[in-house]
C-alpha positions in Angstrom: -18.0 21.4 -0.4 -21.4 21.7 1.3 -22.5 24.6 3.4 -25.4 24.4 5.9 -27.2 27.7 6.6 -29.7 28.3 9.3 -32.7 30.4 8.3 -34.1 32.2 11.4 -31.9 35.1 12.4 -29.3 34.2 9.8 -31.3 34.7 6.6 -34.4 36.3 7.9 -34.8 38.8 10.8 -37.1 36.4 12.6 -36.5 37.4 16.3 -37.0 41.1 15.5 -40.2 40.4 13.6 -41.6 38.1 16.3 -41.0 40.8 18.9 -42.8 43.4 16.7 -45.9 41.2 16.4 -45.7 40.4 20.1 -45.8 44.1 20.8 -48.8 44.6 18.6 -50.7 41.8 20.3 -49.7 42.7 23.9 -48.3 46.2 24.2 -45.2 44.7 25.7 -42.1 46.1 24.0 -39.0 44.0 23.9 -35.8 44.8 21.9 -33.2 42.4 20.5 -30.8 43.8 23.1 -33.1 42.5 25.8 -32.8 38.9 24.6 -29.5 37.7 26.2 -30.3 33.9 26.0 -31.3 31.7 23.1 -34.6 30.9 24.9 -36.5 34.0 24.1 -39.7 33.0 26.0 -38.1 33.7 29.4 -37.9 37.4 28.6 -41.6 37.7 28.0 -44.0 38.5 30.9 -45.3 35.3 32.5 -48.9 36.0 31.4 -47.9 35.9 27.7 -45.4 33.0 27.7 -47.8 30.2 27.1 -48.6 31.4 23.6 -45.4 33.2 22.7 -43.9 30.2 20.8 -46.9 30.3 18.4 -45.7 33.6 17.0 -42.8 31.8 15.2 -45.3 30.2 12.8 -47.8 33.1 12.8 -48.7 34.1 9.2 -48.1 37.8 10.1 -44.5 37.0 11.1 -43.9 34.9 8.0 -45.3 37.7 5.7 -43.2 40.4 7.3 -39.8 38.6 7.4 -37.0 40.5 5.7 -33.7 39.2 4.6 -30.6 40.2 6.6 -28.4 42.7 4.7 -26.1 41.2 2.1 -27.3 37.6 2.7 -29.1 37.1 -0.6 -26.2 38.4 -2.7 -23.7 36.3 -0.8 -25.7 33.1 -0.9 -26.5 33.5 -4.6 -22.8 34.1 -5.2 -21.6 31.2 -3.2 -24.1 28.8 -4.9 -24.0 30.3 -8.4 -20.5 31.6 -9.0 -18.4 29.6 -6.5 -20.5 26.5 -7.0 -20.6 25.3 -3.4 -23.5 23.1 -2.5 -26.0 24.7 -0.1 -28.5 23.2 2.4 -30.9 25.3 4.5 -30.7 23.6 7.9 -33.4 24.7 10.3 -35.2 23.5 13.4 -38.4 25.3 12.2 -40.9 23.3 10.2 -42.5 26.5 8.9 -40.1 26.4 5.9 -41.3 23.1 4.5 -44.9 24.5 4.6 -46.1 26.4 1.5 -46.0 29.9 2.9 -42.6 29.6 4.5 -41.0 27.8 1.5 -42.4 30.4 -0.9 -41.0 33.2 1.3 -37.5 31.6 1.2 -37.6 30.8 -2.5 -38.4 34.4 -3.4 -34.9 35.4 -2.3 -32.8 33.1 -4.4 -31.9 32.4 -8.0 -31.8 28.6 -7.6 -34.4 26.0 -6.7 -34.5 25.5 -2.9 -37.2 22.8 -2.8 -34.8 19.9 -2.1 -32.4 21.9 -0.1 -34.4 22.4 3.1 -33.5 20.1 6.0 -35.6 20.4 9.2 -33.9 18.9 12.2 -33.0 19.7 15.8 -29.8 17.6 15.5 -27.9 19.6 12.9 -24.6 17.7 13.5 -26.0 14.6 11.7 -26.5 16.6 8.5 -23.7 16.0 5.9 -22.3 19.6 5.7 -18.7 20.9 5.9 -19.5 24.4 7.3 -22.5 25.4 9.4 -23.7 29.0 9.7 -26.0 29.5 12.7 -27.0 31.8 15.5 -27.3 29.1 18.2 -24.1 28.3 20.1 -25.3 24.7 20.9 -25.7 23.9 17.2 -22.3 25.3 16.4 -20.7 23.4 19.2 -22.4 20.1 18.2 -21.2 20.6 14.6 -17.6 21.3 15.6 -17.4 18.5 18.2 -19.1 15.8 16.2 -17.9 16.6 12.7 -14.6 18.4 13.5 -15.6 20.9 10.8 -15.6 24.7 11.0 -18.6 26.9 11.7 -19.7 30.5 11.7 -21.8 32.0 14.5 -24.0 34.9 13.5 -23.6 37.4 16.4 -26.6 38.4 18.5 -27.1 39.5 22.2 -28.2 35.9 23.0 -24.9 34.2 21.9 -22.2 36.5 23.4 -20.9 34.0 26.0 -17.9 31.8 25.2 -19.0 28.3 24.1 -17.3 24.9 23.5 -17.1 25.3 19.7 -15.3 28.6 20.1 -12.6 27.3 22.4 -11.6 24.6 19.9 -10.7 27.3 17.4 -13.0 26.0 14.6 -15.7 28.6 14.9 -15.9 32.3 14.0 -18.2 35.1 15.0 -19.6 37.8 12.7 -22.7 39.9 12.2 -22.1 40.7 8.6 -22.7 38.6 5.5 -19.9 40.2 3.7 -17.5 38.8 6.3 -19.2 35.4 5.8 -18.4 35.5 2.1 -14.7 35.9 3.0 -14.8 33.3 5.8 -16.3 30.7 3.5 -13.5 31.3 1.0 -10.8 30.8 3.7 -12.6 27.7 5.2 -13.0 26.2 1.8 -9.3 26.4 1.1 -8.5 24.9 4.5 -11.1 22.1 3.9 -9.7 21.3 0.5 -6.1 21.3 1.8 -7.0 19.0 4.7 -8.9 16.6 2.4 -6.0 16.4 0.0 -3.6 15.7 2.9 -5.9 13.0 4.2 -6.2 11.4 0.8 -2.4 11.2 0.5 -1.7 9.7 3.9 
């Protein structure tokens, strides 16, 4: 079984770090609780919006990124002990560039060099479970692949969405919960695969 894991705001605290650097540059203080939609730029004052997107690839942001609590242990366990295949599926090209890839590699016990997929259409990636913070990516995965997904909870993804109404996606803000959910989903996936092979 193959698990696709988003990087920004799922492995790293990207939004929080971007807002910190934005504050240093402009004096405008925004908190995660202020960001109630996936498009962060709309919450920034108009005079700063034109350059705000550049912060996501700013070297200061990349250097300061910190892993979300329990994600490193969980991912190393899922890959190493449970032996599930893992892909890091992201829309951000920073992680195929040397500084971003190095930052990600420092976290894990296994080689990530051939495990990074950069795409804005995650539903075409051959994965059985997607872990992401974007409801649109979760919905596309559920609708197009009929496979389960895990939404990492933030203020910007609190509204109900299509993938959730189909009963194939789950919300959590804790990597320890994700560890348990992957185990449950893997059993469900293997059971369904076995039934399909027999029919």
